[in-house]
N, CA and C of each residue as an Amber inpcrd file, in Angstrom:
protein
   609
 -69.0550000 -57.6990000  29.4990000 -68.5410000 -57.6500000  27.6400000
 -67.1250000 -56.8380000  27.8750000 -66.1960000 -57.7240000  27.6810000
 -64.7440000 -56.9580000  28.1190000 -64.7910000 -55.9630000  26.9830000
 -65.0590000 -56.1120000  25.7300000 -64.9280000 -54.6310000  25.1470000
 -65.6410000 -53.7390000  25.3290000 -66.8030000 -53.8580000  25.8770000
 -67.3080000 -52.6150000  26.7920000 -67.0000000 -52.1650000  27.6530000
 -65.9840000 -52.8630000  28.4160000 -65.1870000 -52.3570000  29.3860000
 -64.0020000 -51.8540000  29.1070000 -63.5600000 -52.2220000  27.4070000
 -62.1400000 -51.4090000  27.3750000 -62.3950000 -49.7070000  26.9990000
 -63.3540000 -49.8900000  25.9190000 -63.7800000 -48.9120000  25.0290000
 -64.4790000 -47.8510000  26.6020000 -65.0300000 -47.9840000  27.6440000
 -64.5760000 -47.0210000  28.6200000 -63.8700000 -46.6740000  29.2280000
 -62.3620000 -47.1890000  29.4490000 -61.9300000 -46.7280000  29.8900000
 -60.1900000 -46.4910000  28.5620000 -61.1630000 -46.5310000  27.5430000
 -60.0720000 -46.1690000  26.3860000 -59.6390000 -45.0770000  26.0430000
 -58.2320000 -45.0150000  25.5120000 -57.7130000 -43.7100000  25.3290000
 -57.3120000 -43.6690000  23.9880000 -57.9590000 -42.7250000  23.0350000
 -57.3620000 -42.0830000  21.4360000 -55.9580000 -41.5160000  21.2710000
 -55.5860000 -41.6420000  20.6430000 -53.9110000 -40.9750000  20.8090000
 -53.6420000 -40.8880000  19.3440000 -53.1970000 -39.6120000  19.1560000
 -52.5670000 -39.2360000  17.5630000 -51.4470000 -38.5560000  17.9430000
 -50.5180000 -38.0110000  16.7970000 -49.4420000 -37.5190000  17.1880000
 -49.5740000 -36.5260000  15.9760000 -49.0390000 -35.2290000  16.4010000
 -48.7550000 -34.1210000  15.3490000 -47.5930000 -33.6020000  15.6640000
 -46.3140000 -34.0110000  15.1250000 -45.3020000 -32.8050000  15.3890000
 -44.7140000 -32.9860000  13.6850000 -43.8440000 -31.3720000  13.9410000
 -43.3290000 -31.0150000  12.6600000 -44.4320000 -29.9810000  12.3630000
 -43.9820000 -30.2080000  10.8490000 -45.2510000 -29.1540000  10.1090000
 -45.7480000 -29.7160000   9.3290000 -45.8620000 -30.9440000   8.9330000
 -46.4800000 -31.8230000   7.8530000 -47.6260000 -31.3310000   7.6290000
 -48.7430000 -31.7750000   9.4600000 -49.8930000 -31.7670000   9.1580000
 -50.4530000 -30.6120000  10.0280000 -50.9250000 -29.7430000   9.7750000
 -52.0000000 -28.1800000  10.4800000 -52.8440000 -28.5500000  11.0760000
 -53.4520000 -28.4940000  12.1450000 -54.1790000 -28.3430000  13.0270000
 -55.5290000 -29.1330000  12.4700000 -55.9060000 -28.7210000  11.3910000
 -57.1320000 -29.1810000  10.8020000 -57.0410000 -30.3050000  10.8160000
 -56.0570000 -31.3420000  10.6000000 -56.0560000 -33.0340000  10.9980000
 -56.4730000 -33.4080000  11.9360000 -55.8380000 -32.8780000  12.9460000
 -56.2350000 -33.2580000  14.4450000 -57.7410000 -32.9470000  14.9480000
 -58.0550000 -31.7290000  14.5150000 -59.7590000 -31.3240000  14.8620000
 -60.7330000 -32.7450000  14.1890000 -60.2230000 -32.7930000  12.4990000
 -60.7090000 -33.6470000  11.7970000 -60.8730000 -35.3300000  12.4020000
 -59.5640000 -35.5600000  12.8850000 -59.5310000 -37.1810000  13.3010000
 -60.7410000 -37.2820000  14.4630000 -61.0890000 -36.2190000  14.9310000
 -61.3800000 -36.4350000  16.6960000 -62.7020000 -35.9900000  16.0830000
 -63.7610000 -35.2870000  14.7870000 -64.6160000 -34.9850000  14.4050000
 -65.0880000 -36.4120000  14.1310000 -63.9850000 -37.4940000  13.0910000
 -64.6920000 -38.5970000  12.6820000 -65.1300000 -39.5750000  13.7940000
 -64.1430000 -39.7060000  14.4990000 -64.2520000 -40.4200000  15.5460000
 -65.6640000 -40.3700000  16.2580000 -65.8900000 -39.2250000  16.5540000
 -67.1270000 -38.4520000  17.4980000 -68.3010000 -39.0230000  16.8330000
 -68.0610000 -39.1300000  15.0180000 -69.5390000 -38.6390000  14.6400000
 -69.8740000 -40.4000000  13.7050000 -68.7130000 -41.0210000  13.4630000
 -68.5790000 -42.3000000  12.7150000 -68.0610000 -43.4390000  13.8390000
 -67.2780000 -43.4010000  14.1730000 -66.4770000 -44.6290000  14.9230000
 -67.3780000 -45.7350000  15.7840000 -68.2240000 -45.1730000  16.3220000
 -68.9500000 -45.8910000  17.3900000 -68.3090000 -46.0920000  18.7160000
 -67.0330000 -45.4520000  18.8350000 -66.0900000 -45.5760000  20.0690000
 -66.5190000 -44.8320000  21.2980000 -66.6920000 -45.6040000  22.2070000
 -66.6020000 -44.8460000  23.8000000 -65.1470000 -44.8290000  23.9360000
 -64.6310000 -43.2260000  24.3330000 -63.3430000 -43.1770000  24.8830000
 -63.7320000 -42.0190000  26.0900000 -62.5220000 -41.9430000  26.8350000
 -62.4450000 -40.9300000  27.8440000 -61.0530000 -40.2190000  27.9210000
 -60.6310000 -40.4020000  26.6690000 -59.3260000 -39.3360000  26.4010000
 -58.9220000 -39.7130000  25.3070000 -58.4950000 -37.9140000  25.0460000
 -58.1740000 -37.9440000  23.3590000 -56.9970000 -37.2870000  23.8700000
 -55.6360000 -38.2500000  23.1190000 -54.3870000 -37.3900000  23.5740000
 -53.6460000 -36.9750000  22.1080000 -53.1760000 -35.6550000  22.2420000
 -52.2460000 -35.3840000  20.7760000 -50.6530000 -35.3840000  21.1350000
 -49.6510000 -36.2360000  20.9360000 -48.9400000 -35.8460000  21.1780000
 -48.1130000 -34.9700000  19.9330000 -47.2340000 -33.5770000  20.7040000
 -46.8620000 -32.4150000  19.5580000 -45.5280000 -32.6540000  19.9590000
 -44.4590000 -32.9830000  20.7780000 -43.6530000 -32.4080000  21.1410000
 -42.5490000 -33.4950000  20.4250000 -41.8560000 -32.6390000  19.6560000
 -40.8820000 -33.6250000  18.4230000 -39.5170000 -34.2430000  19.4100000
 -39.1320000 -35.0950000  19.5780000 -38.7450000 -35.8550000  19.9300000
 -37.2050000 -36.2780000  19.2490000 -37.4800000 -37.3040000  18.1170000
 -36.9170000 -38.1040000  17.5220000 -36.9310000 -37.3880000  15.6610000
 -38.2370000 -37.1110000  15.6140000 -37.9640000 -36.2840000  14.5070000
 -39.2140000 -37.2960000  13.3770000 -39.9280000 -36.5420000  12.5260000
 -40.1500000 -37.5590000  11.3250000 -41.5240000 -38.7420000  12.3220000
 -41.7530000 -39.9990000  11.8820000 -42.6630000 -40.8050000  11.9490000
 -41.7480000 -41.2360000  13.2210000 -40.9570000 -41.3490000  13.8050000
 -40.4070000 -41.6820000  15.1160000 -40.8990000 -41.0390000  16.0320000
 -41.4850000 -39.9330000  15.9470000 -42.3720000 -39.3840000  17.1310000
 -43.3490000 -40.2230000  17.3520000 -43.9680000 -40.9960000  16.8050000
 -44.8170000 -41.8560000  16.8480000 -44.5150000 -42.8180000  18.0470000
 -43.1520000 -43.2970000  18.3070000 -43.1140000 -43.9900000  19.3760000
 -42.6350000 -43.4580000  21.0640000 -43.4300000 -42.3480000  20.7190000
 -43.6060000 -41.5940000  22.3010000 -44.6180000 -42.1290000  22.9690000
 -45.7210000 -42.2420000  22.3780000 -46.8490000 -42.8850000  22.9820000
 -46.8360000 -44.6980000  23.5180000 -45.9230000 -44.9930000  23.6250000
 -45.8180000 -46.0880000  24.1420000 -44.9890000 -46.0290000  25.3240000
 -44.3080000 -44.5770000  25.4510000 -43.4820000 -44.1640000  26.8290000
 -44.7310000 -43.6270000  27.5380000 -45.4910000 -42.8790000  27.1310000
 -46.2820000 -42.3300000  27.7070000 -47.6270000 -42.7730000  28.3910000
 -48.0830000 -43.4820000  27.7480000 -49.4160000 -44.2550000  27.7020000
 -49.2930000 -45.5360000  28.2300000 -48.8370000 -46.4630000  29.2790000
 -48.7040000 -47.2250000  29.5340000 -49.6260000 -48.6950000  30.6740000
 -51.0430000 -47.6830000  30.5500000 -52.0020000 -48.4240000  30.9810000
 -53.0610000 -48.3190000  30.4840000 -54.3810000 -49.1570000  30.6080000
 -55.4040000 -49.0950000  30.2630000 -55.5360000 -49.4540000  28.3510000
 -56.8230000 -49.3780000  27.6670000 -57.0070000 -49.4200000  26.5300000
 -56.7910000 -48.0010000  25.4590000 -55.4140000 -48.1680000  24.9620000
 -55.1700000 -47.1620000  23.8770000 -55.1680000 -47.2910000  22.4740000
 -56.0570000 -47.0420000  21.6370000 -55.8470000 -46.9700000  20.1970000
 -55.4040000 -45.4270000  19.5440000 -54.6280000 -45.8480000  18.5070000
 -53.5360000 -44.9770000  17.9380000 -54.5410000 -44.8820000  16.3750000
 -54.5730000 -43.7250000  16.1670000 -54.6670000 -43.0420000  14.0750000
 -53.6890000 -42.4850000  13.9980000 -53.0910000 -42.5840000  12.6720000
 -52.4160000 -41.5040000  11.8490000 -53.5980000 -40.3650000  11.7530000
 -53.2520000 -39.4420000  11.4900000 -53.5660000 -38.5760000  11.1630000
 -54.3810000 -38.1920000   9.7920000 -54.0140000 -39.0600000   8.4450000
 -54.3500000 -39.1650000   7.3590000 -55.1510000 -40.1510000   6.8300000
 -56.3790000 -40.2240000   7.7610000 -57.0870000 -41.8370000   7.6160000
 -58.2880000 -40.5810000   7.3800000 -59.1860000 -41.3880000   6.6560000
 -60.7330000 -41.1400000   6.8390000 -61.8910000 -42.1920000   7.4060000
 -62.5890000 -42.3890000   8.3670000 -62.9660000 -42.9220000   9.6580000
 -64.5690000 -42.9150000   8.6010000 -65.2010000 -43.8510000   8.3620000
 -66.3950000 -43.9620000   8.0060000 -67.5920000 -45.0080000   8.7810000
 -66.8820000 -45.3240000   9.6270000 -67.8460000 -46.3470000  10.2470000
 -67.1820000 -47.3250000  11.4520000 -67.9780000 -48.2870000  12.1120000
 -67.7630000 -48.9520000  13.1030000 -66.7080000 -49.3440000  13.3850000
 -65.1420000 -48.8690000  14.2650000 -63.9640000 -49.3870000  14.3740000
 -63.7660000 -50.1070000  15.9510000 -64.9260000 -50.4800000  16.1590000
 -65.0440000 -51.3730000  17.4600000 -63.9300000 -52.8950000  17.1060000
 -63.6220000 -53.0660000  15.8040000 -62.9610000 -54.3910000  15.6800000
 -61.6240000 -53.8940000  15.8900000 -61.2850000 -52.7040000  15.9030000
 -59.7080000 -52.3520000  16.1860000 -59.5210000 -51.9280000  17.2900000
 -60.3290000 -52.2640000  18.7740000 -59.9040000 -52.3110000  19.8460000
 -59.1330000 -53.4840000  19.9850000 -58.2770000 -54.1040000  20.7200000
 -57.6910000 -55.0840000  20.9220000 -56.8200000 -54.9440000  21.6700000
 -57.1960000 -56.0100000  22.7040000 -56.2390000 -56.0830000  23.8810000
 -54.4870000 -56.3590000  23.4940000 -54.6070000 -57.2620000  22.6250000
 -52.9580000 -57.3580000  22.2160000 -52.5210000 -56.5000000  21.4280000
 -51.3850000 -56.3220000  21.3190000 -50.3450000 -54.8600000  20.3760000
 -50.7190000 -55.8100000  18.8520000 -51.3970000 -54.6440000  18.8380000
 -52.1430000 -55.2360000  17.2500000 -51.1790000 -54.0030000  15.9510000
 -51.2770000 -53.7170000  14.6880000 -51.1850000 -53.1970000  13.8960000
 -51.8010000 -53.8130000  12.4420000 -52.0270000 -53.1880000  11.4970000
 -52.3400000 -53.3250000  10.2300000 -51.2730000 -54.2200000   9.5510000
 -52.3250000 -55.1850000   8.7820000 -51.3600000 -56.0980000   7.6690000
 -51.0660000 -55.0570000   6.6770000 -49.8430000 -55.0820000   6.0530000
 -50.0130000 -54.6630000   4.7740000 -50.1300000 -55.0240000   3.5040000
 -51.4010000 -55.6150000   3.5530000 -51.3120000 -56.4410000   2.6080000
 -51.1340000 -56.4370000   0.9150000 -51.3790000 -54.4590000   0.8190000
 -51.1430000 -54.1100000  -0.5120000 -49.1810000 -54.3260000  -0.7320000
 -48.7180000 -55.1240000  -0.2000000 -47.5150000 -54.8880000  -0.5640000
 -46.5530000 -56.4810000  -1.0700000 -47.8760000 -57.1460000  -1.1180000
 -47.4000000 -58.7750000  -1.4050000 -46.5900000 -59.1800000  -2.3530000
 -47.2650000 -57.9440000  -3.5840000 -46.4510000 -58.3470000  -4.7960000
 -44.8090000 -57.9760000  -5.1130000 -44.5920000 -57.3690000  -4.2320000
 -43.2880000 -56.8820000  -4.1070000 -41.8430000 -56.8900000  -3.0300000
 -40.9030000 -57.0360000  -3.1610000 -39.9650000 -57.7100000  -2.4480000
 -40.1520000 -57.1990000  -0.9980000 -40.4860000 -56.0450000  -0.7350000
 -40.7390000 -55.2000000   0.3780000 -41.3300000 -55.7310000   1.7770000
 -42.3980000 -56.3760000   1.0770000 -43.1900000 -57.3320000   2.0940000
 -42.6340000 -58.2520000   2.9570000 -41.5980000 -59.0690000   2.4610000
 -40.8530000 -59.5460000   3.2370000 -40.0910000 -59.2260000   4.3470000
 -39.8980000 -57.9850000   3.9070000 -38.9340000 -57.3890000   4.9910000
 -39.7700000 -56.3580000   5.5920000 -40.9270000 -56.1400000   5.5940000
 -42.0120000 -56.0820000   6.4010000 -43.1200000 -55.7500000   5.9830000
 -44.2480000 -57.0630000   6.4300000 -45.8670000 -57.0170000   5.9790000
 -46.3860000 -56.0430000   6.8520000 -46.1200000 -55.0670000   7.7320000
 -47.2590000 -54.2800000   8.3650000 -47.1290000 -52.8230000   8.3060000
 -48.4670000 -52.2140000   8.7080000 -48.1260000 -50.9650000   8.6000000
 -48.9520000 -50.4690000   9.9150000 -48.3900000 -49.0850000  10.5210000
 -48.7000000 -48.8500000  12.0210000 -49.7730000 -47.4470000  11.7190000
 -50.7250000 -47.1640000  10.6020000 -51.6940000 -45.9980000  10.2370000
 -52.7990000 -46.5890000  11.5610000 -52.5730000 -47.7020000  12.4900000
 -53.8140000 -47.8620000  13.4600000 -52.9390000 -48.4870000  14.0830000
 -53.0590000 -48.6380000  15.5660000 -52.5380000 -49.6720000  16.5190000
 -53.1660000 -49.5830000  17.7300000 -53.1590000 -50.7690000  18.4840000
 -54.0330000 -50.3910000  19.4980000 -53.0020000 -51.9740000  20.4190000
 -52.9810000 -51.5000000  21.8530000 -52.8080000 -52.0000000  22.6340000
 -53.3700000 -51.9990000  24.0780000 -53.6380000 -52.9130000  25.2140000
 -53.8740000 -52.4240000  26.2840000 -52.4900000 -52.6350000  27.4620000
 -52.4190000 -51.6160000  28.1480000 -51.5730000 -51.7840000  29.3180000
 -49.6040000 -51.2790000  28.7680000 -48.7830000 -51.6850000  29.5120000
 -47.4940000 -51.4180000  29.1380000 -46.7860000 -52.1390000  28.0660000
 -46.4400000 -50.7960000  26.9730000 -45.9220000 -51.8160000  26.0190000
 -44.5590000 -50.8130000  25.6130000 -44.0210000 -49.9340000  27.0430000
 -43.1320000 -49.2630000  27.0990000 -42.1870000 -49.6240000  26.5700000
 -41.7730000 -50.8670000  26.3620000 -40.6970000 -51.7370000  25.5520000
 -40.3940000 -51.6500000  24.3910000 -41.0280000 -50.8280000  23.4550000
 -41.2430000 -50.2910000  22.1240000 -40.1670000 -49.2200000  21.9520000
 -40.7770000 -47.9260000  23.0930000 -40.0250000 -47.1450000  22.9210000
 -38.6180000 -46.8790000  23.6640000 -38.8510000 -48.1180000  24.7260000
 -37.2700000 -48.1190000  25.4140000 -36.2010000 -48.6900000  24.3120000
 -36.5360000 -49.6260000  23.3800000 -35.6520000 -50.1200000  22.7870000
 -35.0150000 -49.5190000  21.7170000 -35.7690000 -48.5110000  20.9190000
 -35.6950000 -47.6030000  20.2280000 -34.8610000 -46.3280000  20.6380000
 -34.8220000 -46.2710000  22.2580000 -34.5160000 -45.0330000  22.6970000
 -33.4190000 -45.4240000  23.2220000 -32.8360000 -46.7880000  23.1650000
 -31.6150000 -46.9800000  23.7390000 -30.3120000 -46.8500000  22.9440000
 -30.6300000 -46.7360000  22.0160000 -29.6110000 -46.2520000  20.8340000
 -30.0420000 -45.7880000  19.2690000 -30.9130000 -44.8620000  19.4470000
 -31.6070000 -43.8670000  18.6500000 -30.8480000 -43.8150000  17.1690000
 -29.6890000 -43.5860000  17.4600000 -29.0730000 -43.0120000  16.2660000
 -29.0400000 -44.6330000  15.1230000 -29.0220000 -45.6650000  16.0080000
 -28.7140000 -46.8710000  15.3600000 -29.9890000 -47.3040000  14.9630000
 -30.7830000 -47.1920000  15.6020000 -32.2020000 -47.4430000  14.8790000
 -32.5950000 -46.6220000  13.5730000 -32.5690000 -45.3900000  14.0270000
 -32.8050000 -44.6630000  12.8450000 -32.3950000 -44.9410000  11.9110000
 -31.0410000 -45.7310000  11.6220000 -29.8440000 -45.6560000  10.3080000
 -30.6770000 -46.9450000   9.9500000 -30.6520000 -47.5060000  10.6630000
 -30.8650000 -49.2910000  10.5050000 -32.1740000 -49.5040000   9.6550000
 -33.4490000 -48.7120000  10.5170000 -34.9180000 -48.4080000  10.3910000
 -35.3590000 -47.2870000   9.5950000 -34.3160000 -46.9220000   8.2760000
 -34.6210000 -45.2880000   7.7560000 -35.6730000 -45.1980000   6.8010000
 -36.4760000 -46.3820000   6.8380000 -37.7990000 -46.4650000   6.1600000
 -39.1080000 -45.9090000   7.0970000 -38.7690000 -46.1710000   8.3660000
 -39.7800000 -45.7040000   9.6430000 -39.8010000 -46.6270000  10.6180000
 -41.0700000 -46.8420000  11.3660000 -40.9800000 -47.5580000  12.5850000
 -41.5700000 -48.8670000  12.2180000 -42.4920000 -48.9560000  11.1580000
 -43.1220000 -50.4330000  10.8630000 -42.2070000 -51.7160000  10.7960000
 -40.7820000 -51.2130000  10.3380000 -39.8400000 -52.9090000   9.9430000
 -39.5450000 -52.7770000  11.4130000 -39.1810000 -51.5380000  12.0550000
 -38.6940000 -51.7580000  13.4570000 -39.7300000 -52.7200000  14.5110000
 -41.0560000 -52.2060000  14.1090000 -41.9010000 -53.2520000  15.3200000
 -41.7010000 -54.6970000  14.4330000 -41.8590000 -54.6770000  13.0850000
 -41.9170000 -56.3080000  12.8580000 -40.7910000 -57.1140000  13.4490000
 -39.2740000 -56.4150000  13.2170000 -38.3970000 -57.0860000  13.4930000
 -38.2730000 -57.3250000  14.6370000 -38.7440000 -56.4130000  15.7290000
 -38.2440000 -56.8680000  17.3850000 -39.4540000 -57.0910000  17.9440000
 -40.6880000 -57.3500000  17.5400000 -42.1160000 -57.3870000  18.6950000
 -42.7590000 -58.5720000  17.9830000 -43.5790000 -59.0100000  19.2650000
 -44.9650000 -59.8710000  18.5980000 -45.6860000 -58.7270000  18.5350000
 -46.6770000 -58.9940000  17.4370000 -47.9610000 -58.2700000  17.1120000
 -48.9120000 -59.3130000  16.7160000 -50.2200000 -58.6960000  16.9090000
 -51.2160000 -59.0340000  16.1610000 -51.3210000 -58.5610000  14.8510000
 -52.3580000 -58.8330000  13.6590000 -52.4710000 -58.0120000  12.8850000
 -54.0090000 -57.6890000  12.5200000 -54.6700000 -56.6530000  12.1260000
 -55.9250000 -56.3120000  11.5210000 -55.7860000 -56.7970000  10.3310000
 -57.0040000 -57.5520000   9.8340000 -56.9050000 -58.0620000   8.7150000
 -57.8700000 -57.6470000   7.6480000 -59.1840000 -56.7140000   8.3220000
 -60.2400000 -56.3890000   7.6840000 -60.5620000 -54.8410000   7.8970000
 -61.8250000 -54.0000000   7.4480000 -61.9360000 -52.8820000   7.8630000
 -61.6050000 -52.1210000   7.7540000 -60.3490000 -51.8840000   6.6940000
 -59.3620000 -50.8220000   6.1100000 -58.8450000 -51.1490000   4.7970000
 -58.6700000 -50.0000000   3.9580000 -58.1730000 -49.8140000   2.6800000
 -57.5790000 -48.9850000   2.4010000 -56.8980000 -48.9660000   1.3950000
 -55.7590000 -47.7710000   1.3060000 -56.0540000 -47.1470000   0.2090000
 -56.3040000 -45.9760000   0.0690000 -55.9090000 -44.7950000  -1.2760000
 -55.7890000 -45.2240000  -2.2000000 -54.4180000 -45.8170000  -2.1450000
 -53.4550000 -45.8790000  -3.0940000 -53.9620000 -47.2620000  -4.1880000
 -54.0550000 -48.0000000  -3.4310000 -54.0960000 -49.5180000  -4.0070000
 -55.4030000 -49.7820000  -4.0100000 -56.8920000 -49.3290000  -3.4260000
 -57.9190000 -49.6940000  -3.5850000 -58.9190000 -48.6860000  -3.8680000
 -58.2590000 -47.6700000  -4.7980000 -58.9410000 -46.4930000  -5.5630000
 -60.3160000 -47.0340000  -5.9500000 -60.3180000 -48.2890000  -6.8230000
 -61.4700000 -47.9720000  -7.4920000 -62.4580000 -48.6690000  -6.4030000
 -62.6030000 -49.3270000  -5.4650000 -63.5530000 -49.8700000  -4.3160000
 -63.7560000 -49.6630000  -3.2710000 -62.7840000 -47.9310000  -2.6990000
 -63.3860000 -47.6180000  -1.4450000 -64.4940000 -46.6810000  -1.5720000
 -64.8680000 -46.4030000  -2.5530000 -65.8970000 -45.6590000  -2.2240000
 -67.0540000 -46.0450000  -1.4420000 -67.6690000 -46.9510000  -1.6520000
 -68.9530000 -47.8540000  -0.7800000 -67.9920000 -47.8370000   1.0870000
 -68.9400000 -46.9850000   1.7990000 -68.2160000 -47.4110000   3.2190000
 -68.1550000 -48.7900000   3.7460000 -69.2080000 -49.3580000   2.7390000
 -69.8550000 -50.7850000   3.4750000 -68.8320000 -52.0230000   3.7780000
 -68.1200000 -51.6870000   2.6390000 -66.7320000 -51.8490000   2.2850000
 -65.5680000 -51.9570000   3.2910000 -65.3830000 -50.6290000   3.9450000
 -64.2430000 -50.9090000   4.8610000 -64.3260000 -49.1330000   5.3770000
 -64.4080000 -49.3670000   6.7750000 -65.0850000 -48.8500000   7.7490000
 -63.4930000 -47.5090000   7.7460000 -62.3050000 -47.7750000   7.5450000
 -61.4890000 -46.8200000   7.7630000 -60.3380000 -46.9090000   6.4610000
 -60.2270000 -45.5870000   5.8210000 -59.4400000 -45.5990000   4.7630000
 -57.9380000 -44.9970000   4.8240000 -57.1830000 -45.5480000   4.4660000
 -55.6950000 -45.1610000   4.9170000 -55.1630000 -44.4830000   3.8440000
 -54.7160000 -43.0180000   4.1230000 -54.3790000 -42.3350000   2.4390000
 -52.6280000 -42.0630000   2.8140000 -51.7800000 -42.5740000   3.9400000
 -50.3890000 -42.7220000   3.7760000 -49.8530000 -41.1420000   2.9420000
 -49.2060000 -41.7760000   2.3310000 -48.5290000 -40.1930000   1.8940000
 -49.4030000 -39.1550000   0.6630000 -50.5660000 -39.8580000   0.8860000
 -51.6570000 -38.7360000  -0.4500000 -52.5210000 -38.2390000   0.2010000
 -51.7340000 -37.8810000   1.8440000 -52.7680000 -37.2440000   3.0330000
 -53.3370000 -35.6230000   2.1140000 -53.0200000 -35.3100000   1.7760000
 -54.1590000 -33.9410000   1.0630000 -54.9280000 -33.9570000   0.3850000
 -54.9700000 -35.4120000  -0.3160000 -55.8490000 -35.8250000  -1.0470000
 -57.4380000 -35.5830000  -0.3660000 -57.4940000 -36.4420000   0.8120000
 -58.5520000 -36.4790000   1.7030000 -59.3170000 -35.2180000   1.6240000
 -58.4420000 -34.0950000   1.2340000 -59.2670000 -32.4520000   2.0110000
 -60.2030000 -32.4930000   0.5140000 -60.1220000 -32.9340000  -0.5290000
 -60.9430000 -32.6070000  -1.5140000 -61.4940000 -33.6260000  -2.6330000
 -60.7500000 -34.8240000  -2.2850000 -61.5100000 -36.1150000  -2.8520000
 -63.5520000 -36.0120000  -2.7160000 -64.3420000 -36.1770000  -3.8190000
 -65.5420000 -35.5800000  -3.6790000 -66.3330000 -36.8720000  -2.5090000
 -66.2040000 -38.1140000  -2.4610000 -66.5170000 -38.9050000  -1.4830000
 -65.8100000 -38.9170000  -0.0730000 -65.3410000 -37.5870000   0.0930000
 -64.7270000 -37.8370000   1.5080000 -65.4220000 -37.0170000   1.9270000
 -66.1760000 -35.6850000   1.1720000 -66.6740000 -34.7320000   2.0090000
 -68.0750000 -35.2930000   3.2360000 -67.7680000 -36.3570000   2.6500000
 -69.1110000 -36.9790000   3.7820000 -69.1930000 -36.9760000   5.2340000
 -67.9040000 -37.6030000   4.9910000 -66.7470000 -37.8120000   6.6220000
 -66.1010000 -36.4500000   7.2910000 -64.9520000 -35.8280000   6.3100000
 -64.4010000 -34.9360000   6.9180000 -65.0250000 -33.5210000   7.4010000
 -64.5450000 -33.0870000   7.9430000 -64.5270000 -31.5900000   8.9600000
 -64.2140000 -30.5490000   7.8730000 -65.2670000 -29.9050000   8.0260000
 -65.3480000 -28.6150000   7.1240000 -64.1330000 -28.6580000   6.1850000
 -64.5940000 -29.1010000   5.0910000 -63.6860000 -29.6060000   3.9570000
 -62.9690000 -28.7180000   2.9940000 -63.5740000 -27.2090000   3.4720000
 -62.6930000 -25.9750000   2.5820000 -62.4890000 -25.4370000   3.6980000
 -62.0620000 -25.7190000   4.7460000 -61.0360000 -25.1540000   5.5340000
 -59.6930000 -24.5680000   5.4290000
């Protein structure tokens, strides 16, 4: 099975630059992956070098990891179940369905909290790095619109939800394997239903 092959050679990637997230978030991500995700991987990579600042530092992973199967997660997610559906050969990001009611959806219908790709996608980093000042000015909201405007991608359409927009329905883990917290990242440390999944919640 191709999926089984990918998982055996898979790299999990996360980024922790700056001071926004302390080390608990990295330890917690690995704990949830190892406990609930049903993913087999042989490398857990953490990018800690501040090169561009803020969310733009995520783009370093496309330069560093140019072979094999790669699966990236933001640190502010809660993983509650099987994540094998997020292992994709094609460059894939989340469909930001929660933006459909607003004008921003036409500009940026995607979210990069989960990213999967196989092989060399260094062109994503290389384009940004070719004129950092310009691209940071044009894409001041972050890297999602940068990806949307400049590259072909597939989207994840199910298996995940957002804390902000699906708050009433996310407590049942059968509905969504991953919850994205985005700008509400501190909430995941004290919400009651999260305590079944996160690491050392009182740490």
